HTML snippet that shows the backbone in 3Dmol.js (N, CA, C, O; Angstrom):
<script src="https://3Dmol.org/build/3Dmol-min.js"></script>
<div id="view" style="width:600px;height:400px;position:relative"></div>
<script>
const pdb = `
ATOM      1  N   UNK A   1     -10.345  23.849 -67.763  1.00  0.00           N
ATOM      2  CA  UNK A   1      -8.849  24.936 -67.393  1.00  0.00           C
ATOM      3  C   UNK A   1      -9.245  26.110 -68.201  1.00  0.00           C
ATOM      4  O   UNK A   1      -8.853  27.257 -67.985  1.00  0.00           O
ATOM      5  N   UNK A   2      -9.896  25.814 -68.967  1.00  0.00           N
ATOM      6  CA  UNK A   2     -10.128  27.317 -70.597  1.00  0.00           C
ATOM      7  C   UNK A   2     -11.478  28.152 -69.725  1.00  0.00           C
ATOM      8  O   UNK A   2     -11.845  29.291 -70.011  1.00  0.00           O
ATOM      9  N   UNK A   3     -12.062  27.332 -68.671  1.00  0.00           N
ATOM     10  CA  UNK A   3     -13.446  28.012 -67.903  1.00  0.00           C
ATOM     11  C   UNK A   3     -12.158  28.858 -66.844  1.00  0.00           C
ATOM     12  O   UNK A   3     -11.806  29.983 -67.197  1.00  0.00           O
ATOM     13  N   UNK A   4     -11.721  28.421 -65.965  1.00  0.00           N
ATOM     14  CA  UNK A   4     -11.311  29.434 -65.172  1.00  0.00           C
ATOM     15  C   UNK A   4     -10.122  30.286 -65.829  1.00  0.00           C
ATOM     16  O   UNK A   4     -10.142  31.441 -65.405  1.00  0.00           O
ATOM     17  N   UNK A   5      -8.909  29.994 -66.908  1.00  0.00           N
ATOM     18  CA  UNK A   5      -8.896  31.327 -67.702  1.00  0.00           C
ATOM     19  C   UNK A   5     -10.023  32.497 -67.766  1.00  0.00           C
ATOM     20  O   UNK A   5      -9.891  33.579 -67.193  1.00  0.00           O
ATOM     21  N   UNK A   6     -11.345  32.060 -68.680  1.00  0.00           N
ATOM     22  CA  UNK A   6     -12.118  33.135 -68.722  1.00  0.00           C
ATOM     23  C   UNK A   6     -12.786  34.164 -68.170  1.00  0.00           C
ATOM     24  O   UNK A   6     -13.196  35.261 -68.549  1.00  0.00           O
ATOM     25  N   UNK A   7     -12.793  33.140 -66.561  1.00  0.00           N
ATOM     26  CA  UNK A   7     -13.362  33.537 -65.367  1.00  0.00           C
ATOM     27  C   UNK A   7     -12.359  34.619 -64.685  1.00  0.00           C
ATOM     28  O   UNK A   7     -12.782  35.557 -64.009  1.00  0.00           O
ATOM     29  N   UNK A   8     -10.647  34.324 -65.002  1.00  0.00           N
ATOM     30  CA  UNK A   8     -10.295  35.457 -64.461  1.00  0.00           C
ATOM     31  C   UNK A   8     -10.091  36.963 -65.804  1.00  0.00           C
ATOM     32  O   UNK A   8     -10.116  38.160 -65.515  1.00  0.00           O
ATOM     33  N   UNK A   9      -9.878  36.284 -67.402  1.00  0.00           N
ATOM     34  CA  UNK A   9     -10.090  36.796 -67.964  1.00  0.00           C
ATOM     35  C   UNK A   9     -11.308  38.059 -67.406  1.00  0.00           C
ATOM     36  O   UNK A   9     -11.154  39.273 -67.544  1.00  0.00           O
ATOM     37  N   UNK A  10     -12.307  37.486 -66.869  1.00  0.00           N
ATOM     38  CA  UNK A  10     -13.579  38.391 -67.358  1.00  0.00           C
ATOM     39  C   UNK A  10     -14.086  39.123 -65.652  1.00  0.00           C
ATOM     40  O   UNK A  10     -15.080  39.596 -65.101  1.00  0.00           O
ATOM     41  N   UNK A  11     -12.856  38.857 -65.409  1.00  0.00           N
ATOM     42  CA  UNK A  11     -13.309  39.104 -63.362  1.00  0.00           C
ATOM     43  C   UNK A  11     -11.801  40.705 -63.995  1.00  0.00           C
ATOM     44  O   UNK A  11     -11.881  41.872 -63.612  1.00  0.00           O
ATOM     45  N   UNK A  12     -11.026  40.325 -64.657  1.00  0.00           N
ATOM     46  CA  UNK A  12     -10.184  41.692 -65.215  1.00  0.00           C
ATOM     47  C   UNK A  12     -11.025  42.686 -65.696  1.00  0.00           C
ATOM     48  O   UNK A  12     -11.171  43.791 -65.174  1.00  0.00           O
ATOM     49  N   UNK A  13     -11.617  42.249 -66.774  1.00  0.00           N
ATOM     50  CA  UNK A  13     -12.593  43.323 -68.043  1.00  0.00           C
ATOM     51  C   UNK A  13     -14.069  43.894 -66.580  1.00  0.00           C
ATOM     52  O   UNK A  13     -14.377  45.081 -66.470  1.00  0.00           O
ATOM     53  N   UNK A  14     -14.417  43.307 -66.103  1.00  0.00           N
ATOM     54  CA  UNK A  14     -15.447  44.060 -65.300  1.00  0.00           C
ATOM     55  C   UNK A  14     -14.902  44.457 -63.950  1.00  0.00           C
ATOM     56  O   UNK A  14     -15.705  44.606 -63.030  1.00  0.00           O
ATOM     57  N   UNK A  15     -13.584  44.647 -63.741  1.00  0.00           N
ATOM     58  CA  UNK A  15     -13.232  45.724 -62.568  1.00  0.00           C
ATOM     59  C   UNK A  15     -11.781  46.648 -63.522  1.00  0.00           C
ATOM     60  O   UNK A  15     -10.573  46.449 -63.650  1.00  0.00           O
ATOM     61  N   UNK A  16     -12.531  47.435 -63.898  1.00  0.00           N
ATOM     62  CA  UNK A  16     -11.331  48.323 -64.289  1.00  0.00           C
ATOM     63  C   UNK A  16     -10.110  49.411 -64.314  1.00  0.00           C
ATOM     64  O   UNK A  16      -9.512  50.106 -65.136  1.00  0.00           O
ATOM     65  N   UNK A  17     -10.104  49.098 -62.717  1.00  0.00           N
ATOM     66  CA  UNK A  17      -9.104  50.376 -62.392  1.00  0.00           C
ATOM     67  C   UNK A  17      -8.522  48.695 -61.925  1.00  0.00           C
ATOM     68  O   UNK A  17      -7.392  48.357 -62.277  1.00  0.00           O
ATOM     69  N   UNK A  18      -9.259  47.894 -61.256  1.00  0.00           N
ATOM     70  CA  UNK A  18      -8.382  46.691 -61.387  1.00  0.00           C
ATOM     71  C   UNK A  18      -6.911  45.613 -62.524  1.00  0.00           C
ATOM     72  O   UNK A  18      -5.988  44.851 -62.237  1.00  0.00           O
ATOM     73  N   UNK A  19      -7.303  46.000 -63.386  1.00  0.00           N
ATOM     74  CA  UNK A  19      -6.988  45.497 -65.068  1.00  0.00           C
ATOM     75  C   UNK A  19      -6.018  47.310 -65.187  1.00  0.00           C
ATOM     76  O   UNK A  19      -4.881  47.284 -65.658  1.00  0.00           O
ATOM     77  N   UNK A  20      -6.497  48.412 -64.820  1.00  0.00           N
ATOM     78  CA  UNK A  20      -5.754  48.613 -65.899  1.00  0.00           C
ATOM     79  C   UNK A  20      -4.837  49.233 -64.720  1.00  0.00           C
ATOM     80  O   UNK A  20      -4.880  50.452 -64.880  1.00  0.00           O
ATOM     81  N   UNK A  21      -3.673  48.786 -63.122  1.00  0.00           N
ATOM     82  CA  UNK A  21      -3.562  48.867 -62.349  1.00  0.00           C
ATOM     83  C   UNK A  21      -2.112  47.504 -62.696  1.00  0.00           C
ATOM     84  O   UNK A  21      -0.973  47.730 -62.289  1.00  0.00           O
ATOM     85  N   UNK A  22      -2.398  46.406 -63.344  1.00  0.00           N
ATOM     86  CA  UNK A  22      -2.441  45.825 -63.443  1.00  0.00           C
ATOM     87  C   UNK A  22      -1.425  45.996 -64.839  1.00  0.00           C
ATOM     88  O   UNK A  22      -0.202  45.854 -64.828  1.00  0.00           O
ATOM     89  N   UNK A  23      -2.022  46.237 -65.683  1.00  0.00           N
ATOM     90  CA  UNK A  23      -1.394  46.934 -67.209  1.00  0.00           C
ATOM     91  C   UNK A  23      -0.359  48.296 -66.525  1.00  0.00           C
ATOM     92  O   UNK A  23       0.407  48.539 -67.457  1.00  0.00           O
ATOM     93  N   UNK A  24      -0.032  49.188 -65.442  1.00  0.00           N
ATOM     94  CA  UNK A  24       0.391  49.480 -65.479  1.00  0.00           C
ATOM     95  C   UNK A  24       1.722  48.935 -64.989  1.00  0.00           C
ATOM     96  O   UNK A  24       2.849  49.205 -65.403  1.00  0.00           O
ATOM     97  N   UNK A  25       1.295  47.988 -63.876  1.00  0.00           N
ATOM     98  CA  UNK A  25       2.897  47.275 -63.996  1.00  0.00           C
ATOM     99  C   UNK A  25       3.368  46.296 -64.474  1.00  0.00           C
ATOM    100  O   UNK A  25       4.277  45.685 -63.911  1.00  0.00           O
ATOM    101  N   UNK A  26       2.731  45.843 -65.897  1.00  0.00           N
ATOM    102  CA  UNK A  26       3.530  45.144 -66.741  1.00  0.00           C
ATOM    103  C   UNK A  26       4.214  46.083 -67.473  1.00  0.00           C
ATOM    104  O   UNK A  26       5.320  45.698 -67.852  1.00  0.00           O
ATOM    105  N   UNK A  27       3.805  47.521 -67.881  1.00  0.00           N
ATOM    106  CA  UNK A  27       4.730  48.283 -69.012  1.00  0.00           C
ATOM    107  C   UNK A  27       5.812  48.841 -68.509  1.00  0.00           C
ATOM    108  O   UNK A  27       6.876  49.032 -69.099  1.00  0.00           O
ATOM    109  N   UNK A  28       5.257  49.377 -66.269  1.00  0.00           N
ATOM    110  CA  UNK A  28       6.722  49.305 -65.809  1.00  0.00           C
ATOM    111  C   UNK A  28       8.307  48.371 -65.772  1.00  0.00           C
ATOM    112  O   UNK A  28       9.487  48.680 -65.941  1.00  0.00           O
ATOM    113  N   UNK A  29       7.382  46.786 -65.378  1.00  0.00           N
ATOM    114  CA  UNK A  29       8.184  46.257 -65.891  1.00  0.00           C
ATOM    115  C   UNK A  29       9.303  46.027 -66.689  1.00  0.00           C
ATOM    116  O   UNK A  29      10.532  45.959 -66.683  1.00  0.00           O
ATOM    117  N   UNK A  30       8.027  45.918 -67.567  1.00  0.00           N
ATOM    118  CA  UNK A  30       8.798  45.693 -68.990  1.00  0.00           C
ATOM    119  C   UNK A  30      10.078  47.691 -69.006  1.00  0.00           C
ATOM    120  O   UNK A  30      11.286  47.686 -69.244  1.00  0.00           O
ATOM    121  N   UNK A  31       9.596  48.444 -68.822  1.00  0.00           N
ATOM    122  CA  UNK A  31      10.282  49.472 -68.728  1.00  0.00           C
ATOM    123  C   UNK A  31      12.089  49.052 -67.867  1.00  0.00           C
ATOM    124  O   UNK A  31      13.222  48.747 -68.239  1.00  0.00           O
ATOM    125  N   UNK A  32      11.660  49.195 -67.121  1.00  0.00           N
ATOM    126  CA  UNK A  32      12.773  48.687 -65.739  1.00  0.00           C
ATOM    127  C   UNK A  32      13.898  47.468 -65.799  1.00  0.00           C
ATOM    128  O   UNK A  32      15.118  47.620 -65.734  1.00  0.00           O
ATOM    129  N   UNK A  33      13.315  46.464 -65.911  1.00  0.00           N
ATOM    130  CA  UNK A  33      13.652  45.274 -66.628  1.00  0.00           C
ATOM    131  C   UNK A  33      13.138  43.668 -67.790  1.00  0.00           C
ATOM    132  O   UNK A  33      12.749  42.524 -67.558  1.00  0.00           O
ATOM    133  N   UNK A  34      13.481  44.602 -69.207  1.00  0.00           N
ATOM    134  CA  UNK A  34      13.360  44.256 -70.364  1.00  0.00           C
ATOM    135  C   UNK A  34      12.730  42.627 -69.866  1.00  0.00           C
ATOM    136  O   UNK A  34      11.606  42.129 -69.796  1.00  0.00           O
ATOM    137  N   UNK A  35      14.273  42.112 -69.555  1.00  0.00           N
ATOM    138  CA  UNK A  35      14.680  40.366 -69.992  1.00  0.00           C
ATOM    139  C   UNK A  35      13.874  40.026 -69.381  1.00  0.00           C
ATOM    140  O   UNK A  35      13.029  39.560 -70.145  1.00  0.00           O
ATOM    141  N   UNK A  36      13.285  39.887 -67.529  1.00  0.00           N
ATOM    142  CA  UNK A  36      13.125  39.676 -67.152  1.00  0.00           C
ATOM    143  C   UNK A  36      11.712  39.410 -66.942  1.00  0.00           C
ATOM    144  O   UNK A  36      11.199  38.431 -66.399  1.00  0.00           O
ATOM    145  N   UNK A  37      11.197  40.370 -67.425  1.00  0.00           N
ATOM    146  CA  UNK A  37       9.621  40.215 -68.264  1.00  0.00           C
ATOM    147  C   UNK A  37       9.244  39.233 -69.230  1.00  0.00           C
ATOM    148  O   UNK A  37       8.228  38.556 -69.386  1.00  0.00           O
ATOM    149  N   UNK A  38      10.046  39.307 -69.679  1.00  0.00           N
ATOM    150  CA  UNK A  38       9.835  38.450 -71.155  1.00  0.00           C
ATOM    151  C   UNK A  38      10.220  36.697 -70.455  1.00  0.00           C
ATOM    152  O   UNK A  38       9.395  35.896 -70.894  1.00  0.00           O
ATOM    153  N   UNK A  39      11.265  36.032 -69.507  1.00  0.00           N
ATOM    154  CA  UNK A  39      11.511  35.328 -69.219  1.00  0.00           C
ATOM    155  C   UNK A  39      10.680  34.889 -68.315  1.00  0.00           C
ATOM    156  O   UNK A  39      10.531  33.695 -68.052  1.00  0.00           O
ATOM    157  N   UNK A  40       9.939  36.047 -67.646  1.00  0.00           N
ATOM    158  CA  UNK A  40       8.119  35.639 -66.950  1.00  0.00           C
ATOM    159  C   UNK A  40       7.190  35.508 -67.595  1.00  0.00           C
ATOM    160  O   UNK A  40       6.170  34.966 -67.170  1.00  0.00           O
ATOM    161  N   UNK A  41       7.268  35.784 -68.298  1.00  0.00           N
ATOM    162  CA  UNK A  41       5.840  36.004 -69.479  1.00  0.00           C
ATOM    163  C   UNK A  41       5.876  34.409 -70.243  1.00  0.00           C
ATOM    164  O   UNK A  41       4.919  33.663 -70.452  1.00  0.00           O
ATOM    165  N   UNK A  42       7.302  34.202 -70.560  1.00  0.00           N
ATOM    166  CA  UNK A  42       7.343  32.612 -71.121  1.00  0.00           C
ATOM    167  C   UNK A  42       7.807  31.688 -70.077  1.00  0.00           C
ATOM    168  O   UNK A  42       8.013  30.507 -70.360  1.00  0.00           O
ATOM    169  N   UNK A  43       8.034  32.265 -68.573  1.00  0.00           N
ATOM    170  CA  UNK A  43       7.515  31.011 -67.398  1.00  0.00           C
ATOM    171  C   UNK A  43       6.566  30.646 -67.453  1.00  0.00           C
ATOM    172  O   UNK A  43       6.421  29.424 -67.483  1.00  0.00           O
ATOM    173  N   UNK A  44       5.242  31.652 -67.500  1.00  0.00           N
ATOM    174  CA  UNK A  44       3.684  31.700 -67.530  1.00  0.00           C
ATOM    175  C   UNK A  44       2.880  31.195 -68.589  1.00  0.00           C
ATOM    176  O   UNK A  44       1.792  30.677 -68.339  1.00  0.00           O
ATOM    177  N   UNK A  45       3.334  31.303 -69.802  1.00  0.00           N
ATOM    178  CA  UNK A  45       3.115  31.120 -71.253  1.00  0.00           C
ATOM    179  C   UNK A  45       3.017  29.365 -70.713  1.00  0.00           C
ATOM    180  O   UNK A  45       1.961  28.744 -70.591  1.00  0.00           O
ATOM    181  N   UNK A  46       4.442  28.802 -70.441  1.00  0.00           N
ATOM    182  CA  UNK A  46       4.891  27.520 -70.523  1.00  0.00           C
ATOM    183  C   UNK A  46       3.429  26.627 -68.874  1.00  0.00           C
ATOM    184  O   UNK A  46       2.746  25.605 -68.805  1.00  0.00           O
ATOM    185  N   UNK A  47       3.598  27.412 -68.273  1.00  0.00           N
ATOM    186  CA  UNK A  47       2.603  26.446 -67.247  1.00  0.00           C
ATOM    187  C   UNK A  47       0.977  26.922 -67.660  1.00  0.00           C
ATOM    188  O   UNK A  47       0.165  26.530 -66.823  1.00  0.00           O
ATOM    189  N   UNK A  48       0.772  27.189 -68.056  1.00  0.00           N
ATOM    190  CA  UNK A  48      -1.129  27.827 -68.937  1.00  0.00           C
ATOM    191  C   UNK A  48      -0.448  26.894 -69.597  1.00  0.00           C
ATOM    192  O   UNK A  48      -0.492  25.858 -68.933  1.00  0.00           O
ATOM    193  N   UNK A  49       0.425  26.690 -71.005  1.00  0.00           N
ATOM    194  CA  UNK A  49       0.506  25.306 -72.587  1.00  0.00           C
ATOM    195  C   UNK A  49       0.552  24.011 -71.003  1.00  0.00           C
ATOM    196  O   UNK A  49      -0.218  23.095 -71.291  1.00  0.00           O
ATOM    197  N   UNK A  50       0.943  23.860 -70.142  1.00  0.00           N
ATOM    198  CA  UNK A  50       1.181  22.705 -70.008  1.00  0.00           C
ATOM    199  C   UNK A  50      -0.796  22.434 -68.538  1.00  0.00           C
ATOM    200  O   UNK A  50      -1.671  21.599 -68.766  1.00  0.00           O
ATOM    201  N   UNK A  51      -0.801  22.911 -67.946  1.00  0.00           N
ATOM    202  CA  UNK A  51      -2.355  23.238 -67.645  1.00  0.00           C
ATOM    203  C   UNK A  51      -3.519  22.445 -68.711  1.00  0.00           C
ATOM    204  O   UNK A  51      -4.177  21.405 -68.693  1.00  0.00           O
ATOM    205  N   UNK A  52      -3.333  23.573 -69.592  1.00  0.00           N
ATOM    206  CA  UNK A  52      -3.941  22.914 -71.113  1.00  0.00           C
ATOM    207  C   UNK A  52      -3.899  21.270 -71.369  1.00  0.00           C
ATOM    208  O   UNK A  52      -4.851  20.509 -71.536  1.00  0.00           O
ATOM    209  N   UNK A  53      -2.178  20.918 -71.338  1.00  0.00           N
ATOM    210  CA  UNK A  53      -1.777  19.386 -71.628  1.00  0.00           C
ATOM    211  C   UNK A  53      -2.726  18.902 -70.549  1.00  0.00           C
ATOM    212  O   UNK A  53      -3.611  18.224 -71.071  1.00  0.00           O
ATOM    213  N   UNK A  54      -2.836  18.980 -69.522  1.00  0.00           N
ATOM    214  CA  UNK A  54      -2.854  18.102 -68.386  1.00  0.00           C
ATOM    215  C   UNK A  54      -3.769  18.297 -68.154  1.00  0.00           C
ATOM    216  O   UNK A  54      -3.899  17.739 -67.065  1.00  0.00           O
ATOM    217  N   UNK A  55      -5.229  19.030 -68.540  1.00  0.00           N
ATOM    218  CA  UNK A  55      -6.338  18.582 -68.397  1.00  0.00           C
ATOM    219  C   UNK A  55      -7.011  17.980 -69.389  1.00  0.00           C
ATOM    220  O   UNK A  55      -8.022  17.278 -69.358  1.00  0.00           O
ATOM    221  N   UNK A  56      -5.845  18.592 -70.901  1.00  0.00           N
ATOM    222  CA  UNK A  56      -6.749  17.517 -71.875  1.00  0.00           C
ATOM    223  C   UNK A  56      -6.795  15.869 -72.062  1.00  0.00           C
ATOM    224  O   UNK A  56      -7.551  15.049 -72.584  1.00  0.00           O
ATOM    225  N   UNK A  57      -5.617  15.864 -71.372  1.00  0.00           N
ATOM    226  CA  UNK A  57      -5.384  14.157 -70.516  1.00  0.00           C
ATOM    227  C   UNK A  57      -6.073  13.910 -70.011  1.00  0.00           C
ATOM    228  O   UNK A  57      -6.478  12.749 -69.959  1.00  0.00           O
ATOM    229  N   UNK A  58      -6.529  14.801 -69.419  1.00  0.00           N
ATOM    230  CA  UNK A  58      -7.937  13.941 -68.003  1.00  0.00           C
ATOM    231  C   UNK A  58      -8.455  13.474 -68.583  1.00  0.00           C
ATOM    232  O   UNK A  58      -8.808  12.306 -68.750  1.00  0.00           O
ATOM    233  N   UNK A  59      -8.683  14.982 -69.297  1.00  0.00           N
ATOM    234  CA  UNK A  59     -10.815  14.720 -69.881  1.00  0.00           C
ATOM    235  C   UNK A  59     -10.691  12.993 -70.887  1.00  0.00           C
ATOM    236  O   UNK A  59     -11.363  11.982 -70.685  1.00  0.00           O
ATOM    237  N   UNK A  60      -9.296  13.271 -72.229  1.00  0.00           N
ATOM    238  CA  UNK A  60      -9.613  11.863 -72.110  1.00  0.00           C
ATOM    239  C   UNK A  60      -9.956  10.871 -71.572  1.00  0.00           C
ATOM    240  O   UNK A  60     -10.919  10.194 -71.931  1.00  0.00           O
ATOM    241  N   UNK A  61      -8.899  10.524 -70.212  1.00  0.00           N
ATOM    242  CA  UNK A  61      -8.900   9.342 -69.745  1.00  0.00           C
ATOM    243  C   UNK A  61      -9.971   9.535 -68.918  1.00  0.00           C
ATOM    244  O   UNK A  61     -10.164   8.786 -67.960  1.00  0.00           O
ATOM    245  N   UNK A  62     -10.841  10.644 -69.232  1.00  0.00           N
ATOM    246  CA  UNK A  62     -12.343  10.094 -67.991  1.00  0.00           C
ATOM    247  C   UNK A  62     -13.210   9.643 -69.547  1.00  0.00           C
ATOM    248  O   UNK A  62     -13.337   8.439 -69.767  1.00  0.00           O
ATOM    249  N   UNK A  63     -13.474  10.115 -70.027  1.00  0.00           N
ATOM    250  CA  UNK A  63     -13.599   9.746 -71.814  1.00  0.00           C
ATOM    251  C   UNK A  63     -13.569   8.487 -71.698  1.00  0.00           C
ATOM    252  O   UNK A  63     -14.423   7.763 -71.188  1.00  0.00           O
ATOM    253  N   UNK A  64     -12.679   8.232 -72.123  1.00  0.00           N
ATOM    254  CA  UNK A  64     -11.940   6.784 -72.208  1.00  0.00           C
ATOM    255  C   UNK A  64     -12.278   5.348 -71.053  1.00  0.00           C
ATOM    256  O   UNK A  64     -12.211   4.121 -71.136  1.00  0.00           O
ATOM    257  N   UNK A  65     -12.659   6.354 -70.009  1.00  0.00           N
ATOM    258  CA  UNK A  65     -13.195   5.337 -68.962  1.00  0.00           C
ATOM    259  C   UNK A  65     -14.908   4.744 -68.372  1.00  0.00           C
ATOM    260  O   UNK A  65     -15.511   4.045 -67.558  1.00  0.00           O
ATOM    261  N   UNK A  66     -15.030   5.731 -69.605  1.00  0.00           N
ATOM    262  CA  UNK A  66     -16.243   6.568 -69.444  1.00  0.00           C
ATOM    263  C   UNK A  66     -16.916   5.561 -70.960  1.00  0.00           C
ATOM    264  O   UNK A  66     -18.130   5.564 -71.167  1.00  0.00           O
ATOM    265  N   UNK A  67     -16.170   4.948 -71.683  1.00  0.00           N
ATOM    266  CA  UNK A  67     -16.647   4.551 -72.853  1.00  0.00           C
ATOM    267  C   UNK A  67     -16.551   2.746 -72.512  1.00  0.00           C
ATOM    268  O   UNK A  67     -17.176   1.753 -72.885  1.00  0.00           O
ATOM    269  N   UNK A  68     -15.221   3.067 -71.457  1.00  0.00           N
ATOM    270  CA  UNK A  68     -15.107   1.244 -71.709  1.00  0.00           C
ATOM    271  C   UNK A  68     -16.576   0.670 -70.544  1.00  0.00           C
ATOM    272  O   UNK A  68     -17.053  -0.456 -70.683  1.00  0.00           O
ATOM    273  N   UNK A  69     -17.051   1.558 -69.575  1.00  0.00           N
ATOM    274  CA  UNK A  69     -18.181   1.109 -68.908  1.00  0.00           C
ATOM    275  C   UNK A  69     -18.841   1.479 -69.958  1.00  0.00           C
ATOM    276  O   UNK A  69     -19.421   0.462 -70.337  1.00  0.00           O
ATOM    277  N   UNK A  70     -19.097   2.355 -70.663  1.00  0.00           N
ATOM    278  CA  UNK A  70     -21.033   1.306 -71.316  1.00  0.00           C
ATOM    279  C   UNK A  70     -20.661   0.546 -71.919  1.00  0.00           C
ATOM    280  O   UNK A  70     -21.585  -0.188 -72.268  1.00  0.00           O
ATOM    281  N   UNK A  71     -19.210   0.077 -72.513  1.00  0.00           N
ATOM    282  CA  UNK A  71     -19.501  -1.039 -73.183  1.00  0.00           C
ATOM    283  C   UNK A  71     -19.446  -1.792 -72.439  1.00  0.00           C
ATOM    284  O   UNK A  71     -19.781  -2.811 -73.044  1.00  0.00           O
ATOM    285  N   UNK A  72     -19.143  -2.172 -70.979  1.00  0.00           N
ATOM    286  CA  UNK A  72     -19.132  -3.250 -70.492  1.00  0.00           C
ATOM    287  C   UNK A  72     -20.301  -2.852 -69.556  1.00  0.00           C
ATOM    288  O   UNK A  72     -19.985  -3.190 -68.416  1.00  0.00           O
ATOM    289  N   UNK A  73     -21.685  -2.192 -69.579  1.00  0.00           N
ATOM    290  CA  UNK A  73     -23.120  -2.449 -69.205  1.00  0.00           C
ATOM    291  C   UNK A  73     -23.737  -2.797 -69.848  1.00  0.00           C
ATOM    292  O   UNK A  73     -24.824  -3.290 -69.546  1.00  0.00           O
ATOM    293  N   UNK A  74     -22.895  -2.580 -72.045  1.00  0.00           N
ATOM    294  CA  UNK A  74     -24.098  -3.584 -72.876  1.00  0.00           C
ATOM    295  C   UNK A  74     -24.037  -4.569 -72.898  1.00  0.00           C
ATOM    296  O   UNK A  74     -25.002  -5.286 -73.162  1.00  0.00           O
ATOM    297  N   UNK A  75     -22.622  -5.089 -72.571  1.00  0.00           N
ATOM    298  CA  UNK A  75     -22.397  -6.835 -72.589  1.00  0.00           C
ATOM    299  C   UNK A  75     -23.101  -7.460 -71.669  1.00  0.00           C
ATOM    300  O   UNK A  75     -23.222  -7.158 -70.482  1.00  0.00           O
ATOM    301  N   UNK A  76     -23.817  -8.826 -72.571  1.00  0.00           N
ATOM    302  CA  UNK A  76     -24.781  -9.650 -71.357  1.00  0.00           C
ATOM    303  C   UNK A  76     -23.397 -10.684 -70.829  1.00  0.00           C
ATOM    304  O   UNK A  76     -23.551 -11.507 -69.927  1.00  0.00           O
TER     305      UNK A  76
END
`;
const viewer = $3Dmol.createViewer("view");
viewer.addModel(pdb, "pdb");
viewer.setStyle({}, {cartoon: {color: "spectrum"}});
viewer.zoomTo();
viewer.render();
</script>
């Protein structure tokens, strides 16, 4: 998840016109509809947090499975 988010961020940084366009849209949204924009930003932050949570749970489960498999291989 972190690599995906960093990939998006680096793509926006490497394309300044697209970044400026997105910034203009965000400024326009805040100017015209600040409450709805804040709700949208909070919803996006919740989705990102859930993505990190799910990725963490998956990593933990996979690491646990690998540790268990190694332990089973070592026992005669």
